[in-house]
N, C-alpha and C positions, 0 to 999 in steps of 0.2 A: 530208855529215858535221859538220863542227864549227859550219857554219852554223845549224843542225838545234840544237845542244846553245845555241850563245849564243844564240837568238830562245827558247830552252824556258827558258833564264835569266833573260832580261829579264821573263816572267811570276809570276817567286818573288817572292816577298814579302822584303822587306827591312828591316834594321832600323834607326828610326833612335835619333840620340841624343840621349834627352830634354835640354834645359838645365840648366845646374847649377840648385840653387837657392843664392840667395846667403843667406851665413852673417849670422847673429841679429846686430843690433846692440848692442854694446857699451853698460854700464848707461849712464845719462847721468854726466854731471863736477859737481860740488858747484858749479860757477859755472852749470851751467845748471839746476841746482836751485834757484836760490835765487828767482826767478822764479814758477816752479813751486810751490815750499813755500808763499807768498802768495796763490796763487789757491785751492788746495788750504783752507788755513785758509779764506781765505773764504768759498769753497762750503760746505765741510762743520763749521762751527763749530758746530752745533746736531748731529751726533751723536759728535762728537771731545768736546763738553763734557761729557759724560755717561761717558766713559771709563775716571773713577777707579773705579769697579768690575764686578766681573767680566762680569756683566750687558750695563753698560752699557760694555764693552769689544768682547764678542761682538756687540752688533749693531751697535756701531760699523765693526767688522771686515768683518760682512757687509755694510755699505752701501758702505763703501768698494770690497771687492770688483766688487759688482753696477755699479756705476761707472766701473770701471777694464774691466770689459769694452767700454765702447760710447767709451771715452776715443781721443782723437786724437793727443795730444798726447805723445811720447815719457816729457817728465820729468815729466808729472800721473801718466800713466801708473805709471812706476815707481815716484813717490812713494804712490800709492794701494797699489799691492802691498806695498810696503816698510813704510806704515806699518798695514798689516791685516795683514802677515809677524809685524808686533813687539807688537798689541792683543793678536793670536791665542793670540803664548807668553805674556801677561802674563795674558790670560786662564784659561790652562792650557787652548785648544783646538787639540790636536791636529790636529784635521780641517779648524780654517781658514787654521794652519800648511803645511799639506799642500796645498792649496787655490791660496794665494795664491804658495805656490812653484814650482809645476806653473806656473801661467801667467805668474809671470814669464821661468820657463825657458822656455814658450813664444815672450814676445817677447823675450826679451833674450839675448845670453851669458852666462846664469852657469852654476857647477859645481851643479846641482839637488841632486842629493844631499848634498852638503858644505854647504849652503845650508840646505838641512831639514832635516839632523840638528843643523847649528849650531842653529837655531832652537828645534827641541824643543827641546834641551838648554837651552837657557833654562829655560821651562816649569821653574815651584816645582814640585817633586812633595810636600813638605809638604801642602800646604792641596788634592790633587786627593784629588777622592771617589775610589771602587772604578772606577767608571765611565768617569771620565774619564782614572785611571791606564792603563785598561785599552787605552784606544783611543791613549793615547801610545806605552804599549808594542808594541801592534798596527802605527801607524808606524813605528815606531823596527825594529822586525822587518823590514817591508816596505823600506825603505833598507837595513841588512844583509842581506838575498837580494841583492838589484838588487847591491849593491858586490860582494858575492863572487863575481857573474855577470860582474861587468866588471875583477875583477882588481884590487879596491883592499880588500885584506886588511886595511888601518890604518884604514878606515872605516869598513869591515864589524864590525871588533871592536869600534871606541870606540859605533858603535850595537847591537850585544850587551850589552854594558855600558849604553848607555840602557834598553834593552827590560829587562833584569834588575833594576834599580832599579826599574823602576815596574813591572813583574808583583809584586813585593814589597811595593811600595806597594799595589798593588792586594787585596792578600791571596791571590794565583794561588802558591801556592807551588811545584805542580809545573810551573805555567809557565817562572818564574824560572829551577827546576833544568835545564829542555831549552834553556833560552835559553844558559845557562852552558855546558854540553856539546855 
């Protein structure tokens, strides 16, 4: 009888342990970025030269994000995404910032929520048109929701505050009141 049970047990499926995923690498050090910065400036001189205007900054950021997708050098990839995030914030493009931060967090060990909120908070509210202000408010609300889910009350409060100010700038007082409560 024991032999029959043992034989039946051998036919049962067993669970295999999958290998653990390797942790994401940390962002490159300043020393690693020296050569990469020169390479980025040389390769993207044209789009970066037009980044003084909001439209030029948005176009340059889109070019850098697209280039980062295919980049194999980690230091260059970091710089491309970091510059795209910075240009997106300067141009008032919450969607550019969100995309750059999402790609950055997929490749490097960064605090995605904190980095995105910090970047969105750099967007100047005063020059935003209602459409851009609405997109900023929606992005900040998404961060607040995710931060609350993760138990990060301070980050959620900061994100709600940014959403409140952006909804005010967009002229949507009902949404501003909803976020405030």
